[in-house]
C-alpha positions in Angstrom: -20.9 70.4 32.7 -24.2 68.7 32.1 -24.4 69.1 28.2 -20.8 67.1 29.0 -23.0 64.8 31.1 -25.2 64.3 28.1 -22.7 63.5 25.9 -21.3 61.4 27.7 -24.4 59.0 28.7 -26.2 59.7 25.6 -22.7 57.8 23.9 -22.3 60.9 21.6 -18.4 61.2 22.2 -17.8 57.6 22.1 -19.7 57.5 18.9 -17.8 60.5 17.0 -14.6 59.2 18.8 -14.8 55.6 16.9 -15.8 57.5 13.5 -12.8 60.1 13.6 -10.2 57.0 14.9 -11.8 55.0 11.6 -10.7 57.7 9.1 -7.9 56.8 7.2 -5.8 60.0 8.5 -3.0 60.4 10.4 -3.2 62.1 14.0 -2.0 65.0 11.9 -4.6 65.2 9.5 -7.4 64.4 12.0 -5.6 67.8 13.9 -5.8 70.0 11.0 -9.9 68.3 9.6 -10.6 69.5 13.6 -9.2 73.3 12.8 -10.9 73.6 9.7 -13.8 72.6 11.7 -13.4 75.0 14.1 -12.9 77.7 11.5 -16.5 77.1 9.7 -18.3 77.2 12.8 -16.5 79.8 14.9 -17.5 82.8 12.6 -21.0 82.4 12.9 -21.2 81.7 16.3 -19.5 83.0 19.5 -16.6 81.8 20.8 -18.0 80.7 24.4 -20.8 78.0 22.8 -18.1 76.7 20.5 -15.8 76.0 23.5 -18.9 74.8 25.2 -20.2 72.3 22.3 -16.9 71.2 21.2 -14.7 70.7 23.9 -16.8 67.6 25.2 -17.0 66.4 21.6 -13.4 67.0 20.9 -11.4 65.6 24.0 -12.1 62.0 23.8 -10.8 62.0 20.6 -7.6 63.9 21.1 -7.3 61.1 24.3 -7.9 58.5 21.6 -5.0 60.0 19.9 -2.9 60.4 22.7 -2.6 63.9 21.9 -2.3 66.4 24.8 -5.6 68.8 25.7 -3.7 71.3 26.9 -2.0 71.6 23.8 -5.1 71.5 21.8 -7.4 73.7 23.9 -4.5 76.4 23.2 -4.7 75.7 19.3 -9.1 76.1 20.2 -8.7 78.9 21.6 -6.6 80.7 18.7 -8.9 79.1 16.1 -11.9 79.8 17.7 -10.6 83.9 17.7 -9.5 83.5 14.3 -12.6 82.1 13.0 -13.9 85.7 14.2 -12.2 87.8 12.2 -12.0 85.6 8.5 -14.2 87.1 5.9 -17.8 87.1 5.1 -18.9 85.9 8.2 -16.7 86.6 11.4 -19.1 88.2 13.3 -16.5 90.5 14.9 -15.9 92.2 11.8 -19.6 93.3 11.5 -18.7 95.0 15.2 -15.4 96.4 13.6 -18.4 98.1 11.2 -20.7 99.3 13.7 -18.2 101.7 15.2 -16.3 102.5 12.2 -16.3 105.5 10.8 -19.9 106.5 8.4 -17.6 106.1 5.1 -15.8 103.0 6.4 -17.4 99.8 3.9 -17.4 96.5 4.8 -15.4 95.7 2.2 -12.6 97.9 3.9 -12.5 96.3 6.8 -12.2 92.7 5.1 -9.0 94.4 3.2 -7.9 95.4 7.0 -8.8 91.7 8.9 -6.5 89.8 6.1 -2.6 91.0 7.3 -4.3 90.0 10.5 -5.9 86.8 10.0 -2.6 85.4 8.0 -0.8 86.4 11.0 -2.7 84.1 13.2 -3.0 81.6 10.8 0.9 81.2 10.5 0.9 81.0 14.1 -1.7 78.6 14.9 0.5 76.4 12.2 4.0 76.8 14.5 1.5 75.2 17.4 0.4 72.7 15.9 3.7 72.0 14.0 5.9 72.6 17.2 3.6 71.9 20.1 6.2 72.2 22.8 5.9 76.4 21.9 2.3 75.7 24.2 4.0 72.9 26.1 6.5 74.2 27.7 5.3 76.4 30.8 2.4 74.4 31.8 5.6 71.9 31.6 6.6 74.0 34.6 4.3 73.5 36.8 3.6 69.8 35.8 
């Protein structure tokens, strides 16, 4: 909460929102850009740190485009978890190597993670293309 307040009072959130909304991109392009940024940042950094640092920055951008923050947060969590298993820098890969049998190489673990990465990318694409998949259950209680 303190980080959010600092961003708010410093004008960083407003500056980022103005910068992104001034880009010549459609709203779907902005979402894809933010998702790619999350994959890059989320690999070497812990998921909680990424969420705490980026949600206060990204929510004003979403509000400027009129997008549902619940939908984006679901895609954000999926994306951060995806980035943790994405070779070559996903932190979970190195944890898997630490608990794997001694004859298991890092290449073996990389090869084993690719089907999971592609499934997560497919689910993420579905959630971006069809936001109602994410929003139908919360819509029942609103």
